[in-house]
C-alpha positions in Angstrom: -1.7 101.4 -94.3 1.2 99.2 -96.1 0.8 98.3 -100.2 1.8 94.4 -100.5 2.4 92.8 -103.9 0.2 90.9 -105.5 0.6 87.3 -104.3 -0.8 86.4 -100.9 0.2 86.5 -97.5 -1.5 83.9 -95.4 -1.1 85.9 -92.2 -1.8 89.3 -93.2 -5.6 88.2 -93.2 -6.6 90.0 -90.2 -10.3 88.4 -90.1 -8.3 85.2 -89.6 -5.0 85.7 -87.9 -5.9 89.4 -85.8 -6.5 89.1 -82.0 -10.0 90.3 -82.1 -10.6 90.7 -77.8 -8.8 94.0 -76.9 -8.1 92.8 -73.4 -6.0 90.1 -74.9 -4.0 92.5 -77.5 -3.8 94.8 -74.4 -2.4 91.9 -72.5 0.1 91.2 -74.9 0.9 94.8 -75.3 1.1 94.8 -71.5 4.1 92.1 -71.8 6.3 93.4 -74.3 6.1 97.3 -72.8 7.8 95.3 -69.8 10.1 93.8 -72.3 11.1 97.3 -73.5 11.4 98.9 -70.2 13.5 96.2 -68.6 15.6 96.3 -71.7 15.8 100.1 -72.0 16.8 100.4 -68.2 18.4 97.6 -67.9 20.8 97.6 -70.6 21.5 101.4 -70.4 22.8 100.5 -66.7 24.9 97.6 -67.8 26.3 100.0 -70.7 26.9 103.1 -68.0 28.1 100.8 -65.4 30.7 99.3 -67.5 31.8 101.9 -69.9 31.9 104.7 -67.4 32.2 103.4 -64.1 34.1 100.1 -65.1 31.9 98.3 -62.6 32.4 94.6 -63.8 34.7 92.3 -62.7 35.2 90.2 -65.7 38.1 89.6 -68.1 37.7 92.5 -70.6 36.8 89.9 -73.6 33.9 88.9 -71.5 33.2 92.6 -70.7 33.6 94.1 -74.4 31.0 91.3 -75.7 28.5 92.2 -72.6 28.2 96.0 -74.4 27.9 94.8 -77.6 24.9 92.4 -76.5 23.3 95.3 -74.2 23.4 97.4 -77.5 21.7 94.7 -79.9 19.2 94.5 -77.3 18.3 97.9 -76.6 17.8 97.8 -80.4 15.6 94.9 -80.6 13.2 96.9 -78.3 13.3 100.1 -80.3 13.0 98.3 -83.7 11.1 94.8 -83.3 9.2 95.0 -79.6 7.7 98.8 -79.7 6.7 98.2 -83.3 4.7 95.1 -81.9 3.6 96.9 -78.9 1.9 99.6 -80.8 0.5 97.4 -83.2 -1.3 95.4 -80.3 -2.8 98.6 -79.0 -4.1 100.0 -82.5 -5.1 96.7 -84.0 -3.0 96.5 -87.2 0.0 98.3 -88.2 -0.2 102.0 -88.4 3.1 103.2 -88.4 3.2 103.6 -92.5 4.8 101.3 -95.1 8.9 103.1 -94.8 9.2 101.9 -90.8 7.6 98.6 -91.9 10.4 97.9 -94.2 12.9 99.3 -91.8 11.2 97.2 -89.2 11.4 94.0 -91.0 15.2 94.4 -91.8 16.7 96.0 -88.6 14.8 93.7 -86.1 16.4 90.7 -88.3 20.0 92.1 -88.2 19.6 93.4 -84.5 17.9 89.9 -83.1 20.1 87.7 -84.9 23.6 89.3 -84.0 22.5 88.9 -80.1 22.8 84.9 -80.7 26.0 85.2 -82.5 27.4 87.8 -79.9 26.3 85.4 -77.3 27.9 82.5 -79.0 31.1 84.2 -79.2 30.7 85.2 -75.4 30.4 81.1 -74.5 33.7 80.4 -77.2 35.6 83.1 -75.8 35.0 82.2 -71.9 36.1 78.6 -72.9 39.3 80.1 -74.8 40.1 81.7 -72.0 40.0 79.5 -69.1 42.0 76.5 -71.2 44.5 79.4 -71.7 44.3 81.9 -69.2 47.7 83.2 -70.0 46.8 84.3 -73.6 46.5 88.1 -74.2 44.0 89.4 -76.1 43.7 93.5 -77.1 40.4 95.2 -76.5 40.6 96.1 -80.4 40.2 92.5 -81.0 37.5 91.8 -79.1 35.6 94.5 -81.0 36.8 93.6 -84.3 35.2 90.0 -83.5 32.2 91.6 -82.0 31.8 93.6 -85.6 32.7 90.5 -87.7 29.2 89.2 -85.9 27.1 92.3 -87.0 28.9 92.4 -90.6 27.7 88.5 -90.9 24.3 89.4 -90.1 24.0 92.6 -92.4 25.4 90.5 -95.0 22.2 88.0 -94.7 19.9 91.2 -95.0 21.5 92.1 -97.9 20.6 88.9 -99.5 17.3 89.6 -98.6 17.3 92.7 -100.5 19.1 91.3 -103.4 16.4 89.2 -103.8 13.3 91.0 -103.6 13.3 93.8 -101.1 9.8 94.7 -101.2 9.4 90.8 -100.2 7.4 92.3 -97.0 4.2 92.2 -95.0 2.5 92.8 -91.7 1.9 89.6 -90.2 -1.2 89.7 -87.5 -0.1 86.3 -85.7 2.6 88.7 -84.7 1.9 91.9 -85.1 5.0 92.5 -86.7 6.6 93.5 -90.6 8.3 90.1 -91.8 9.8 88.5 -94.9 7.8 86.8 -97.1 9.9 84.2 -98.4 7.9 84.4 -101.6 10.7 83.7 -104.6 11.4 80.0 -105.4 15.0 80.5 -104.1 14.2 80.6 -100.5 13.0 77.3 -100.6 16.8 76.2 -100.2 18.4 79.7 -98.9 16.2 80.0 -96.2 17.0 76.6 -94.4 20.7 77.5 -95.1 20.9 81.1 -93.4 19.0 79.1 -90.8 21.6 76.6 -90.4 24.8 79.4 -90.4 23.2 82.1 -88.3 20.9 80.1 -85.8 21.8 76.2 -85.9 25.2 76.0 -85.9 25.7 79.1 -83.1 23.3 77.3 -81.2 25.4 74.0 -81.2 28.5 75.9 -80.2 26.8 77.4 -77.5 25.6 74.6 -76.1 28.8 72.5 -76.8 31.2 75.4 -75.2 28.6 75.5 -72.2 29.2 72.1 -71.2 32.9 72.0 -71.9 33.3 75.2 -69.8 31.6 73.2 -66.7 33.3 70.2 -67.1 37.0 72.3 -67.4 35.9 74.3 -64.5 35.5 71.3 -62.7 38.9 70.2 -63.1 40.3 73.5 -62.4 38.7 73.3 -58.9 39.9 69.9 -58.3 43.6 70.7 -59.1 43.5 74.1 -57.4 41.4 72.9 -54.7 38.7 75.4 -55.0 40.6 78.6 -56.2 38.8 79.8 -59.0 37.0 83.3 -60.4 33.2 82.1 -61.0 31.8 85.4 -61.9 32.5 85.2 -65.7 31.5 81.4 -65.8 28.3 81.8 -64.1 27.3 84.9 -66.3 28.3 83.1 -69.4 26.7 79.8 -68.4 23.3 81.7 -67.0 23.4 84.1 -70.5 23.5 80.8 -72.6 21.4 78.7 -70.7 18.7 81.4 -71.0 19.3 82.2 -74.9 18.8 78.5 -75.4 15.8 78.0 -73.0 14.1 81.3 -74.8 14.3 79.4 -78.3 12.9 76.4 -77.5 9.1 76.8 -78.1 9.4 78.7 -80.8 12.3 76.0 -82.4 9.4 73.3 -81.4 6.8 75.3 -83.8 9.3 75.5 -86.6 9.9 71.9 -86.4 6.5 70.4 -86.0 4.6 72.9 -87.8 4.5 70.4 -90.9 3.3 68.0 -89.1 0.5 69.4 -87.2 -2.2 69.1 -89.3 -5.7 71.1 -89.0 -8.3 71.8 -91.3 -8.5 75.8 -90.2 -5.4 76.8 -88.8 -6.2 80.2 -87.7 -8.5 78.4 -85.6 -5.4 76.1 -84.0 -3.8 76.7 -80.6 -0.6 75.4 -82.0 -0.4 77.6 -85.2 -2.1 80.7 -83.0 -1.4 81.3 -79.6 1.6 78.5 -79.4 3.3 80.3 -82.1 2.7 83.8 -80.5 4.1 82.1 -77.2 7.0 81.2 -79.0 7.5 84.7 -80.3 7.4 86.2 -76.5 9.7 83.8 -75.1 12.3 85.1 -77.7 12.6 88.4 -75.5 13.5 86.0 -72.1 17.2 86.8 -72.9 16.5 90.5 -73.6 14.6 90.7 -69.7 16.8 88.5 -68.0 20.3 89.8 -69.3 20.4 93.0 -67.0 19.7 90.4 -63.8 22.4 87.9 -64.8 25.2 90.7 -65.7 24.2 92.5 -62.1 25.6 89.3 -60.3 28.8 90.2 -61.7 29.1 94.1 -60.3 
């Protein structure tokens, strides 16, 4: 069992926040098993089809970003979804203290970088549509994607430098998470969230809308001759990514406004939060089906 610092973690109380019904826990675990299987089978298929068989009829920039997204989805499955599934079946954290810390840090890296990569895809596709004759090397695209990974890694190093032991097991999500106990997180956490979540999401929305408007103008000028596969792939990926975050964002924005005497018995603070977490994996599930449209 993981040992925790002296200060209290509200959601580490199994009596208050744990799911006491085995059937309910197994139902949640069954959903996460579906997420894992969809990711492993789907994303491995994407990587093999792309790298070995060159099966995607898309611009090389988009293909390379898709490969990085597939890798991040697989890592999310192993560092985030699998531990959640095991914890739900067992009823608590059974993987040991070391894996608790590893899961907390790696899941933060792998899940967050997926959002940055999707942002990169949307912005890149828009740039390609606006300047179709501009040549970009595969090395340059890989370097941009590597920059996304390094950006999120740098935020993880901030967590480590502030308090590397500030990790606990949450019975709301059945996953090890950061405690954000230091006073500095009162302003630093919103800043990091803005930089790695809010701004990229705004860029995704803006680029996707712009992409559709430019595509519409191109079709009118060229009388319908436009390769839609890359545009459809980008738009669907961006749309599902944004939709998947809506319940979780609604919770985070509204949690201070929903006042209850007993938060652990509140549908909003308990079940709705878990639904928000599960919605985050819709993008992981759907990527294979979206990219299959381009084969």
